[in-house]
C-alpha positions as CSV (number, residue, x, y, z in Angstrom):
1,M,-5.1,17.3,16.8
2,R,-5.5,19.7,19.3
3,S,-8.5,19.0,22.1
4,R,-10.6,21.6,23.2
5,A,-9.7,24.1,25.7
6,R,-11.9,25.4,28.6
7,I,-11.7,29.2,28.5
8,R,-10.3,30.9,31.9
9,R,-11.3,34.2,32.7
10,P,-8.5,36.4,34.4
11,G,-8.7,36.2,38.0
12,R,-11.2,33.3,38.4
13,T,-10.5,29.9,40.0
14,R,-11.4,27.1,38.3
15,G,-14.3,26.5,40.5
16,Q,-15.7,29.7,39.0
17,S,-15.1,28.9,35.2
18,T,-17.9,30.3,33.0
19,G,-18.3,26.8,31.4
20,F,-18.3,28.4,27.7
21,M,-16.5,26.1,25.3
22,I,-15.1,27.3,22.0
23,A,-13.0,25.2,19.1
24,K,-9.4,25.6,18.7
25,E,-9.8,28.0,15.8
26,V,-11.7,30.4,17.9
27,R,-9.2,31.4,20.9
28,A,-10.0,33.6,23.8
29,P,-8.6,37.2,24.2
30,S,-5.3,36.8,26.3
31,H,-4.0,39.5,28.6
32,N,-1.6,41.0,26.0
33,F,-4.4,41.2,23.2
34,L,-6.5,43.5,26.0
35,R,-3.5,45.1,27.2
36,D,-2.7,46.2,23.7
37,H,-6.1,47.7,22.8
38,G,-6.3,49.6,25.8
39,Q,-8.0,47.4,28.1
40,A,-6.4,46.1,31.1
41,P,-7.3,42.5,32.5
42,R,-10.0,42.1,35.1
43,S,-8.4,41.0,38.6
44,A,-11.3,41.0,40.7
45,P,-13.6,38.1,40.3
46,Q,-17.1,38.7,38.8
47,P,-20.6,36.8,39.5
48,R,-21.1,33.5,37.3
49,G,-24.1,35.0,35.3
50,Q,-22.3,38.5,34.7
51,A,-19.0,37.1,33.2
52,C,-20.7,34.9,31.6
53,Q,-22.8,37.4,29.5
54,Q,-19.5,39.3,29.1
55,D,-18.3,36.1,27.6
56,L,-21.0,35.6,25.1
57,D,-20.8,39.8,24.1
58,W,-17.7,39.4,23.2
59,Q,-18.5,36.5,21.0
60,V,-21.0,37.6,19.3
61,A,-19.3,41.2,18.8
62,H,-16.3,38.9,17.3
63,D,-18.7,36.9,15.0
64,R,-20.1,40.2,13.2
65,K,-16.7,41.7,12.3
66,P,-15.4,40.8,9.0
67,P,-12.9,37.7,8.7
68,G,-9.4,38.6,10.1
69,Q,-10.4,41.6,12.1
70,Q,-11.0,42.0,15.4
71,P,-13.1,43.9,17.4
72,D,-11.4,46.8,18.5
73,R,-13.4,47.2,21.7
74,L,-16.0,44.7,23.8
75,D,-20.0,46.3,23.0
76,P,-22.1,44.8,25.5
77,I,-25.1,46.5,24.1
78,A,-24.4,45.7,20.6
79,G,-24.1,42.0,22.0
80,R,-27.3,41.8,23.8
81,R,-29.4,43.5,21.2
82,A,-27.9,40.8,18.3
83,V,-28.9,38.2,21.1
84,A,-32.6,39.4,21.2
85,E,-32.9,39.8,17.8
86,I,-31.5,36.1,17.1
87,A,-34.0,35.0,19.7
88,A,-36.9,36.9,18.2
89,G,-36.0,35.4,14.9
90,G,-35.5,38.6,13.4
91,A,-31.1,38.5,13.0
92,G,-31.6,38.9,9.5
93,H,-33.6,42.2,10.1
94,A,-31.1,43.7,12.7
95,S,-31.4,47.4,13.5
96,R,-28.5,49.7,12.9
97,P,-25.9,50.5,15.8
98,E,-27.0,53.7,17.5
99,A,-23.7,55.6,16.7
100,D,-24.6,55.1,13.0
101,R,-28.4,55.6,13.3
102,P,-29.5,59.1,12.2
103,A,-30.9,61.5,15.1
104,G,-34.5,60.6,15.5
105,E,-34.7,57.6,13.4
106,R,-36.3,54.9,15.5
107,P,-35.1,51.0,15.4
108,A,-36.4,48.8,12.8
109,R,-38.8,46.5,14.4
110,S,-38.5,42.9,12.9
111,P,-41.8,42.2,10.8
112,G,-42.1,38.6,12.2
113,R,-44.9,39.1,14.4
114,A,-46.4,41.8,12.1
115,A,-46.1,38.8,9.1
116,V,-47.7,36.0,11.1
117,A,-50.7,38.4,12.5
118,G,-51.2,39.7,8.7
119,A,-51.6,36.1,7.5
120,I,-53.6,35.3,10.2
121,L,-56.1,38.4,10.3
122,G,-55.9,39.6,6.8
123,P,-58.5,36.6,5.0
124,A,-60.6,37.4,8.3
125,Q,-60.7,40.8,7.8
126,A,-61.3,40.5,4.1
127,A,-64.5,38.5,4.5
128,A,-65.9,40.4,7.3
129,A,-65.3,43.8,5.1
130,P,-68.5,43.2,3.0
131,V,-70.7,42.6,6.4
132,L,-68.9,45.3,8.3
133,A,-70.1,47.7,5.1
134,G,-73.7,46.8,4.8
135,V,-74.0,47.3,9.1
136,E,-72.8,50.4,8.5
137,A,-75.0,51.2,5.5
138,A,-78.1,49.9,7.2
139,R,-77.2,52.1,10.5
140,R,-77.2,55.4,8.6
141,L,-80.6,54.1,6.6
142,I,-82.2,53.8,10.1
143,A,-80.6,56.8,11.6
144,R,-81.8,59.5,9.4
145,P,-85.6,58.4,9.6
146,V,-85.4,58.0,13.6
147,A,-83.9,61.6,13.2
148,M,-86.3,63.1,11.1
149,W,-89.3,61.7,13.1
150,A,-88.0,62.6,16.9
151,L,-87.5,66.3,15.5
152,A,-91.2,66.2,13.7
153,A,-93.0,64.6,16.8
154,T,-91.6,67.0,19.1
155,G,-92.0,70.2,16.9
156,L,-95.9,69.1,16.3
157,L,-96.5,68.9,19.8
158,A,-95.2,72.1,20.6
159,Y,-96.7,73.6,17.5
160,N,-100.3,72.1,19.0
161,W,-100.2,73.7,22.4
162,W,-103.4,75.5,21.7
163,I,-105.1,71.9,22.6
164,L,-103.9,73.0,26.3
165,V,-105.7,76.0,26.1
166,P,-109.4,74.8,26.5
167,L,-108.3,72.9,29.6
168,K,-107.3,76.1,31.8
169,P,-110.3,78.0,32.6
170,G,-109.9,81.7,32.0
171,L,-107.3,81.8,29.5
172,M,-109.6,81.9,26.3
173,R,-112.4,84.3,27.0
174,S,-114.4,83.7,23.7
175,P,-114.0,81.6,20.7
176,D,-114.1,84.4,18.9
177,E,-110.6,85.4,20.0
178,L,-107.9,83.9,18.3
179,F,-105.0,81.9,19.6
180,S,-102.2,84.2,19.0
181,N,-103.8,86.6,21.3
182,M,-102.9,84.2,24.1
183,E,-99.2,85.5,23.0
184,L,-99.4,89.1,24.1
185,T,-97.5,90.6,26.8
186,G,-98.8,90.5,29.9
187,Q,-101.1,87.4,29.3
188,P,-100.8,84.3,31.4
189,Y,-98.2,81.8,30.3
190,A,-97.6,84.5,27.2
191,G,-93.9,83.7,27.7
192,A,-94.3,79.6,27.0
193,M,-96.6,80.0,24.1
194,Q,-93.9,81.9,22.1
195,H,-91.0,79.9,23.3
196,A,-93.2,76.7,21.8
197,D,-94.1,78.2,18.7
198,L,-90.1,79.1,18.4
199,L,-89.4,75.9,19.2
200,A,-91.7,74.3,17.0
201,G,-90.5,76.1,14.1
202,L,-87.2,75.4,14.3
203,L,-87.6,71.5,15.3
204,L,-89.8,71.2,11.9
205,L,-87.1,73.3,10.2
206,G,-84.7,70.4,11.1
207,A,-87.3,67.6,10.4
208,F,-87.5,68.8,6.8
209,L,-84.0,69.3,6.5
210,M,-83.1,66.0,7.5
211,A,-86.0,64.6,5.1
212,G,-84.4,66.3,2.3
213,S,-85.6,68.4,-0.9
214,K,-84.7,65.8,-3.2
215,S,-86.3,62.5,-1.5
216,L,-89.0,62.7,-3.9
217,P,-89.2,63.6,-7.6
218,G,-90.6,66.9,-8.8
219,G,-90.9,67.3,-5.1
220,R,-88.8,70.2,-4.3
221,P,-91.1,72.9,-4.4
222,E,-92.9,71.4,-2.2
223,W,-90.2,71.1,0.0
224,A,-89.5,74.9,0.0
225,G,-93.0,75.3,0.7
226,L,-92.7,73.4,3.8
227,M,-89.5,75.4,5.0
228,I,-91.2,78.4,4.8
229,F,-93.9,77.3,6.9
230,A,-92.1,76.0,9.7
231,A,-89.4,79.5,9.4
232,G,-92.9,81.3,9.5
233,G,-94.0,79.9,12.8
234,A,-90.3,80.4,14.3
235,L,-90.6,84.0,13.3
236,G,-94.1,84.3,14.6
237,G,-93.0,83.1,18.4
238,L,-89.9,85.2,18.3
239,F,-91.7,88.4,17.4
240,P,-94.9,88.2,19.3
241,E,-98.4,90.0,18.8
242,L,-98.3,93.4,20.6
243,C,-102.0,94.1,20.8
244,G,-105.0,91.6,20.1
245,D,-106.7,93.2,17.0
246,E,-109.6,90.7,17.0
247,V,-110.8,92.3,20.5
248,S,-109.8,95.9,20.3
249,A,-111.2,98.0,17.9
250,S,-108.3,100.8,18.9
251,C,-106.0,98.3,17.8
252,R,-107.3,97.7,15.0
253,N,-107.5,101.0,13.6
254,M,-103.9,101.8,14.7
255,E,-102.8,98.7,12.7
256,W,-104.7,99.7,9.7
257,A,-103.0,103.1,10.2
258,F,-99.5,101.6,10.7
259,Q,-99.2,103.2,14.0
260,L,-97.9,100.0,15.9
261,P,-94.2,99.3,16.7
262,L,-92.4,97.1,13.7
263,Q,-92.8,93.7,15.6
264,Q,-96.5,94.0,15.4
265,Y,-96.0,93.4,11.6
266,L,-93.4,91.4,11.9
267,H,-95.5,88.9,13.6
268,I,-98.6,89.6,10.5
269,G,-96.1,88.7,8.0
270,A,-94.6,85.7,9.8
271,G,-98.4,84.2,9.9
272,I,-99.1,84.9,6.5
273,A,-95.9,83.0,5.6
274,E,-96.8,80.2,7.5
275,F,-100.3,79.6,6.3
276,G,-99.2,80.3,2.6
277,G,-96.0,78.2,2.7
278,I,-97.9,75.5,3.8
279,S,-101.0,75.7,1.7
280,I,-98.9,75.8,-1.4
281,A,-97.0,72.8,-0.4
282,V,-100.0,70.7,-0.3
283,L,-101.5,71.9,-3.5
284,L,-98.5,71.4,-5.6
285,A,-98.5,67.7,-3.5
286,A,-102.0,67.4,-4.5
287,R,-101.4,68.3,-8.3
288,R,-98.2,66.0,-8.3
289,T,-100.1,62.8,-7.3
290,S,-103.5,63.5,-8.9
291,Q,-103.1,60.3,-10.9
292,E,-101.7,57.9,-7.9
293,L,-104.1,56.1,-5.7
294,S,-101.8,55.8,-2.9
295,A,-102.8,56.8,1.0
296,P,-100.6,60.2,0.5
297,A,-101.9,61.5,-3.0
298,R,-105.8,60.6,-1.2
299,I,-104.6,62.9,1.9
300,Y,-103.1,65.5,-0.2
301,R,-106.5,65.8,-2.1
302,Y,-108.8,65.5,0.5
303,L,-106.6,68.6,2.1
304,A,-106.6,70.3,-0.8
305,R,-110.4,70.7,-1.0
306,A,-110.7,71.4,2.9
307,L,-108.3,74.6,2.4
308,Y,-110.5,75.6,-0.6
309,A,-113.8,75.7,1.8
310,C,-112.2,77.0,4.9
311,Y,-110.1,79.9,3.3
312,P,-113.2,81.7,2.7
313,L,-114.6,80.9,6.3
314,L,-111.2,82.0,7.6
315,G,-111.7,85.5,6.3
316,L,-114.9,85.7,7.0
317,A,-114.2,85.0,10.6
318,Y,-111.4,87.7,11.0
319,L,-113.8,90.2,9.2
320,T,-116.6,89.8,11.4
321,D,-115.0,88.6,14.4
322,R,-116.9,85.4,14.6
323,L,-115.2,82.4,15.6
324,G,-111.5,83.2,15.2
325,G,-110.3,80.4,17.4
326,V,-112.4,77.4,15.8
327,M,-111.3,78.4,12.6
328,E,-107.6,78.6,14.0
329,A,-108.2,75.2,15.5
330,V,-109.5,73.8,12.4
331,F,-106.4,75.1,10.4
332,F,-103.7,73.6,12.7
333,I,-105.1,70.2,12.6
334,A,-104.6,70.1,9.0
335,F,-101.2,71.5,9.2
336,T,-100.3,68.8,11.5
337,L,-101.8,66.4,9.0
338,I,-99.9,67.6,6.2
339,V,-96.5,67.6,8.1
340,V,-97.1,63.8,8.9
341,T,-98.2,63.1,5.4
342,A,-95.5,64.9,3.8
343,L,-92.6,63.5,5.7
344,A,-94.2,59.9,5.9
345,E,-94.2,60.0,1.9
346,R,-90.5,61.1,2.0
347,A,-89.3,58.8,4.5
348,G,-91.3,55.6,2.7
349,T,-92.9,54.7,5.7
350,P,-94.3,50.9,5.4
351,G,-98.2,51.1,5.3
352,V,-98.1,54.7,4.3
353,T,-96.8,54.8,1.0
354,Q,-98.4,51.5,-0.2
355,D,-101.2,51.9,-2.7
356,G,-104.9,50.7,-1.7
């Protein structure tokens, strides 16, 4: 039996031997073999690490060939790739050589790390999925009422700008004057009041949309009335009044003769839609909750009775030009209560929708 032989590279002294040992069945490539395959033997000595790596590249390429077939050339890149795959534990999933891989295809990755990560994180993700779903549902359940109330609160603050008028002397000369006369072009702060009406209408439209038309069984007609109320308020701010028909006889005569610009009549129509929409909404709500004892049902009934009594007084104030501003303030307060009650009932606010 022949003993193991130590490989010596061409042009290398005994002190520069790589120390790479192979069995007698596997022989190192000779000078004749390299010459026959178009590669001349190296004559210049090479660094120890580079020579060892080249020997390992040749051996790996030799082992990957079918039995009895020698490699036709040394492929250091393929050798290094194979060594890296073996070290990573994915030698059985080695990617194809660059020459055999179609253009644009990325080399296959070893599934070792992905399999380990899936085995560890899979049960944890499955256990956390119901919790995450519940958190997401709770977030959506809370976010919608919060957004609705934020829009409604800001809109109602802008809608009730009339509260500041008595605090500023000289803005309202008489209680017989309507608050809409404060928005006439040329009046102090007229532009701010017009923009406040427009902003209030748009914000309340958004609040009613967030509440939804199907949030209450049978409450869709009321929701439509509330939408008309908000749209009317926005249009009233967009098309302000051109002259005060309550304080000017000539303005009233021209108005009845349809001699004023279209903007005047658009403002009047917007006011009618505003008052009529919310009044119909509260009457429908009172009818829907007539057999209930909840807080919203009682508020609806009280407000409906107040409207029955106040509308004749509003008409009388308009015809006689007396206390028109006072009657407007009463209606503005009632409309604010209707909006808050309707939104609270649709949002299911605790303490508001409880029976008692």
